[in-house]
C-alpha positions as CSV (number, residue, x, y, z in Angstrom):
1,M,37.0,13.7,11.2
2,T,38.1,16.5,8.8
3,N,36.4,19.8,8.5
4,G,35.1,19.0,5.0
5,L,33.5,15.7,6.2
6,L,32.0,17.6,9.1
7,V,30.5,20.2,6.9
8,V,29.1,17.5,4.5
9,L,27.6,15.6,7.5
10,L,26.0,18.7,8.9
11,A,24.5,19.5,5.5
12,V,23.1,16.0,5.1
13,V,21.6,16.2,8.6
14,F,20.1,19.6,8.0
15,T,18.6,18.5,4.7
16,A,17.2,15.4,6.3
17,V,15.6,17.3,9.2
18,L,14.2,19.9,6.7
19,A,12.7,17.2,4.5
20,I,11.2,15.3,7.4
21,G,9.7,18.5,8.8
22,Q,8.2,19.5,5.5
23,G,6.9,16.0,5.0
24,L,5.2,16.0,8.4
25,Y,3.7,19.4,7.7
26,W,2.2,18.4,4.3
27,A,1.0,15.2,5.7
28,Y,-0.9,17.1,8.4
29,V,-2.3,19.5,5.8
30,G,-3.3,16.6,3.6
31,R,-5.0,14.9,6.5
32,Q,-7.0,18.0,7.3
33,E,-8.1,18.4,3.7
34,Q,-9.2,14.7,3.6
35,K,-11.3,15.3,6.7
36,V,-13.0,18.3,5.1
37,E,-13.6,16.4,1.8
38,E,-15.0,13.4,3.8
39,L,-17.3,15.7,5.7
40,K,-18.6,17.3,2.5
41,R,-19.1,13.9,0.9
42,R,-21.1,12.6,3.9
43,L,-23.2,15.8,3.9
44,G,-23.9,15.3,0.2
45,Q,-22.3,18.6,-0.7
46,T,-20.1,17.2,-3.5
47,G,-23.2,15.9,-5.4
48,E,-23.0,15.2,-9.1
49,D,-20.5,18.0,-9.8
50,A,-17.8,16.3,-7.8
51,L,-16.1,15.1,-11.0
52,D,-16.3,16.2,-14.6
53,E,-15.9,13.8,-17.5
54,E,-12.5,15.2,-18.6
55,S,-10.8,14.9,-15.2
56,L,-12.4,11.5,-14.5
57,F,-11.0,9.8,-17.6
58,R,-7.7,11.8,-17.6
59,S,-6.8,10.1,-14.3
60,E,-6.7,6.8,-16.1
61,E,-3.9,8.0,-18.4
62,Q,-0.5,6.3,-17.8
63,D,2.4,8.4,-16.6
64,G,5.3,8.9,-19.1
65,A,7.8,7.2,-16.8
66,A,5.5,4.2,-16.4
67,R,5.4,3.8,-20.2
68,A,9.1,4.1,-20.5
69,L,9.8,1.5,-17.9
70,G,7.5,-1.1,-19.5
71,G,6.4,-3.9,-17.2
72,I,8.2,-2.5,-14.2
73,G,6.5,0.9,-14.7
74,Q,3.1,-0.7,-15.1
75,H,3.7,-2.6,-11.8
76,I,4.6,0.6,-10.0
77,Q,1.7,2.5,-11.5
78,G,-0.6,-0.3,-10.4
79,L,0.7,-0.1,-6.8
80,I,0.3,3.7,-6.8
81,T,-3.3,3.3,-8.0
82,T,-4.1,0.6,-5.5
83,A,-2.6,2.5,-2.6
84,D,-4.3,5.7,-3.8
85,A,-0.9,7.4,-3.1
86,G,-1.8,10.6,-5.0
87,Y,1.5,10.9,-6.9
88,S,2.8,9.8,-10.2
89,T,5.4,7.2,-11.2
90,T,7.9,10.1,-11.9
91,A,7.5,11.3,-8.4
92,F,8.0,7.8,-7.1
93,L,11.3,7.5,-9.0
94,S,12.4,10.8,-7.6
95,R,11.8,9.5,-4.1
96,V,13.9,6.4,-4.9
97,I,16.7,8.5,-6.2
98,V,16.7,10.8,-3.2
99,A,16.6,7.9,-0.8
100,F,19.5,6.2,-2.6
101,G,21.5,9.4,-2.4
102,V,20.8,9.9,1.3
103,G,21.7,6.3,2.0
104,L,24.9,6.4,-0.1
105,V,26.2,9.6,1.5
106,G,25.0,8.8,5.0
107,G,26.4,5.2,5.0
108,G,29.7,6.4,3.6
109,L,30.1,9.1,6.3
110,L,29.0,7.0,9.2
111,S,31.2,4.0,8.3
112,G,34.1,5.9,6.9
113,S,34.5,3.3,4.1
114,L,33.3,2.6,0.6
115,I,31.5,-0.5,1.9
116,G,29.2,1.6,4.1
117,M,28.0,3.3,0.9
118,A,26.2,0.1,0.0
119,L,23.5,1.4,2.5
120,G,22.2,3.3,-0.5
121,F,20.7,0.2,-2.0
122,P,18.4,-0.8,0.9
123,A,17.6,2.9,1.3
124,A,16.4,3.0,-2.3
125,I,14.1,0.0,-1.7
126,A,12.4,1.8,1.2
127,P,10.0,3.9,-0.9
128,Y,8.9,0.8,-2.8
129,A,8.4,-1.1,0.5
130,L,6.4,1.8,1.9
131,L,4.2,2.0,-1.2
132,R,3.6,-1.7,-1.2
133,W,2.7,-1.5,2.5
134,Q,0.2,1.3,1.8
135,A,-1.4,-0.7,-1.0
136,N,-1.8,-3.8,1.1
137,K,-3.2,-1.8,4.0
138,R,-5.7,0.0,1.8
139,T,-6.7,-3.4,0.1
140,A,-7.3,-5.0,3.6
141,H,-9.4,-2.0,4.6
142,L,-11.4,-2.2,1.4
143,I,-12.1,-5.9,1.8
144,S,-13.3,-5.3,5.4
145,Q,-15.9,-2.8,4.1
146,I,-17.3,-4.9,1.3
147,P,-19.9,-6.9,3.4
148,D,-21.5,-3.7,4.9
149,S,-21.5,-2.1,1.4
150,L,-23.3,-5.1,-0.1
151,D,-25.8,-5.1,2.7
152,L,-26.5,-1.5,2.1
153,M,-27.0,-2.1,-1.6
154,A,-29.3,-5.0,-0.9
155,R,-31.5,-2.9,1.4
156,S,-31.6,-0.1,-1.1
157,L,-32.6,-2.4,-3.9
158,Q,-35.2,-3.9,-1.7
159,A,-36.6,-0.4,-1.1
160,G,-37.0,0.1,-4.8
161,V,-33.8,2.0,-5.6
162,G,-32.0,1.3,-8.9
163,L,-28.6,-0.3,-9.1
164,S,-26.9,3.0,-10.2
165,D,-28.5,4.9,-7.3
166,A,-27.4,2.1,-5.0
167,F,-23.8,2.7,-6.0
168,K,-24.3,6.4,-5.2
169,L,-25.8,5.6,-1.8
170,V,-22.8,3.5,-0.9
171,A,-20.5,6.4,-2.0
172,E,-22.4,8.8,0.3
173,E,-23.0,6.6,3.3
174,M,-19.9,4.4,3.5
175,P,-16.4,5.5,4.6
176,M,-13.4,5.5,2.3
177,P,-12.0,3.7,0.4
178,I,-15.0,1.7,-0.6
179,A,-17.0,4.9,-1.0
180,G,-14.5,6.3,-3.5
181,E,-14.4,3.1,-5.5
182,F,-18.2,2.7,-5.8
183,G,-18.6,6.4,-6.3
184,R,-16.2,6.3,-9.2
185,V,-18.2,3.4,-10.8
186,F,-21.4,5.6,-10.4
187,E,-19.7,8.6,-12.0
188,E,-18.3,6.5,-14.9
189,V,-21.8,5.0,-15.6
190,R,-23.3,8.4,-15.3
191,F,-21.0,9.8,-18.0
192,G,-21.9,7.0,-20.4
193,R,-19.4,4.2,-19.8
194,D,-20.8,0.7,-20.0
195,L,-21.2,-1.0,-16.6
196,R,-19.0,-4.0,-17.6
197,E,-16.2,-1.6,-18.6
198,A,-16.7,0.3,-15.3
199,F,-16.4,-2.9,-13.4
200,D,-13.2,-3.8,-15.4
201,K,-11.6,-0.5,-14.4
202,L,-12.7,-1.2,-10.8
203,L,-10.9,-4.6,-10.8
204,L,-7.8,-3.1,-12.4
205,R,-7.6,-0.5,-9.6
206,N,-7.9,-3.3,-7.0
207,P,-6.3,-6.4,-8.5
208,G,-5.9,-8.1,-5.1
209,V,-9.6,-8.0,-4.1
210,F,-11.3,-11.3,-5.1
211,D,-14.5,-10.2,-3.5
212,L,-15.0,-7.3,-5.9
213,R,-14.4,-9.7,-8.8
214,L,-17.1,-12.0,-7.4
215,F,-19.4,-9.1,-6.9
216,A,-18.9,-7.7,-10.4
217,S,-19.3,-11.2,-12.1
218,S,-22.5,-11.8,-10.1
219,V,-24.1,-8.4,-11.0
220,L,-23.2,-8.8,-14.7
221,L,-24.5,-12.4,-14.8
222,Q,-27.7,-11.3,-13.1
223,R,-28.2,-8.5,-15.7
224,E,-27.9,-11.0,-18.5
225,T,-29.7,-14.1,-17.2
226,G,-32.0,-12.6,-14.5
227,G,-32.4,-13.6,-10.9
228,N,-32.8,-12.1,-7.5
229,L,-30.0,-9.6,-7.1
230,I,-30.9,-8.9,-3.5
231,E,-30.4,-12.5,-2.5
232,I,-27.2,-12.7,-4.5
233,L,-25.7,-9.7,-2.6
234,N,-26.8,-11.1,0.7
235,N,-25.2,-14.5,0.0
236,I,-21.9,-12.8,-1.1
237,S,-21.9,-10.7,2.1
238,N,-22.5,-13.7,4.3
239,T,-19.7,-15.7,2.5
240,I,-17.2,-12.9,3.0
241,R,-18.1,-12.6,6.7
242,Q,-17.7,-16.4,7.2
243,R,-14.3,-16.2,5.6
244,F,-13.3,-13.4,8.0
245,V,-14.2,-15.7,10.9
246,F,-12.1,-18.5,9.4
247,Q,-9.2,-16.2,8.9
248,E,-9.2,-15.1,12.6
249,K,-9.3,-18.8,13.6
250,V,-6.3,-19.4,11.4
251,K,-4.4,-16.5,13.0
252,A,-5.2,-17.8,16.4
253,M,-4.0,-21.3,15.5
254,T,-0.7,-20.1,13.9
255,S,0.1,-17.3,16.4
256,E,2.5,-19.6,18.4
257,A,4.5,-20.6,15.3
258,K,4.7,-16.9,14.2
259,F,5.9,-15.8,17.7
260,T,8.6,-18.5,17.6
261,A,9.7,-17.3,14.1
262,L,10.0,-13.8,15.4
263,L,12.2,-15.0,18.3
264,L,14.4,-16.9,16.0
265,A,14.6,-13.9,13.6
266,G,15.6,-11.6,16.5
267,L,18.1,-13.9,18.0
268,P,21.1,-13.1,15.6
269,I,20.5,-9.3,16.0
270,F,20.4,-9.7,19.8
271,V,23.6,-11.7,19.9
272,L,25.4,-9.2,17.6
273,L,24.3,-6.2,19.8
274,T,25.2,-8.1,23.0
275,L,28.7,-8.9,21.7
276,A,29.3,-5.4,20.4
277,T,28.3,-3.9,23.8
278,M,30.2,-6.4,26.1
279,N,33.4,-6.7,24.0
280,P,33.7,-3.9,21.4
281,Q,37.3,-5.0,20.5
282,Y,36.1,-8.4,19.6
283,M,33.4,-7.1,17.2
284,G,35.4,-4.1,16.0
285,P,37.0,-5.7,12.9
286,M,33.5,-6.6,11.6
287,F,32.8,-2.8,11.2
288,T,36.3,-1.4,10.5
289,D,37.9,-4.1,8.3
290,I,36.9,-4.6,4.7
291,I,36.6,-8.3,5.1
292,G,34.4,-7.9,8.1
293,N,32.2,-5.5,6.2
294,L,31.9,-8.1,3.4
295,I,30.9,-10.7,6.0
296,L,28.3,-8.4,7.4
297,L,26.9,-7.7,4.0
298,V,26.7,-11.4,3.1
299,A,25.2,-12.3,6.5
300,G,22.7,-9.5,6.2
301,G,21.6,-10.7,2.7
302,M,21.2,-14.3,3.9
303,Y,19.3,-13.1,6.9
304,C,16.8,-11.1,4.8
305,F,16.4,-14.0,2.4
306,G,15.7,-16.4,5.2
307,G,13.2,-14.0,6.8
308,F,11.5,-13.7,3.4
309,L,11.3,-17.5,3.1
310,M,9.9,-17.8,6.6
311,Y,7.2,-15.2,5.8
312,E,6.2,-16.9,2.6
313,V,6.0,-20.3,4.3
314,S,3.9,-19.0,7.2
315,R,1.3,-17.4,4.9
316,V,-2.0,-19.2,4.7
317,E,-4.3,-18.4,1.7
318,V,-7.9,-18.4,2.6
């Protein structure tokens, strides 16, 4: 390795370590700030002055990069909103560019060939995969909190509290993220937005939550036609809990098949690592020769596509 490549490699490693350290520091600071805000919210110290009208509706404006990218930008903006990531589409694109550059330079330096620079493409996908994982995790957490929130609303309505105050009670007593969503609905209605429009915004922020759609439709229908809203909320809550039980049964029944799929998916990687360890000369051309690199790229692409197909087939919609 020449001195120039060594200097570049050390620079990349130093930059990566610095970025990781800074990211961990700000993650720790952000977590502490979230704990403080959560404590203030539970103590009722945020009150009605938590949001003003300007900041509330400004947050719904679309980022310039999202508008420029069209449908792709709207999809990314929707994931950012669902994940409550706290950054804009422009910041997300910056992360993609940085990840692509690190993968491009790191892959080229580690492999010593142009083929290794193709590592930049999967590295560029990593921020999107992380954002999607955060969105799915938050959605699952939100769904698990809906039954308790509906029970709390039903009990408050039974005690004589109005619907708007029931939303406020959920925002103060329930944990995040359901507290933030219901609290936003309360704030929007308090600032004069129609309840139907506030529900539409709620569903746009959480497109993958069917239970919220069912709840919003039931409340709006009850306001137009009448009926016992307390009984409706209790029925929705019981239905969601029964579906949770059924989902756990499905997971238990399909656990053996999923474990078999994991073994089959890990077998090629295990064989490749075993051959590379026991006989490095035999596997050497796969990493040093350009034809071997192409074979690895094609095999890796087919492997990822097969894993994606196995994941889609194993999914059970409930």
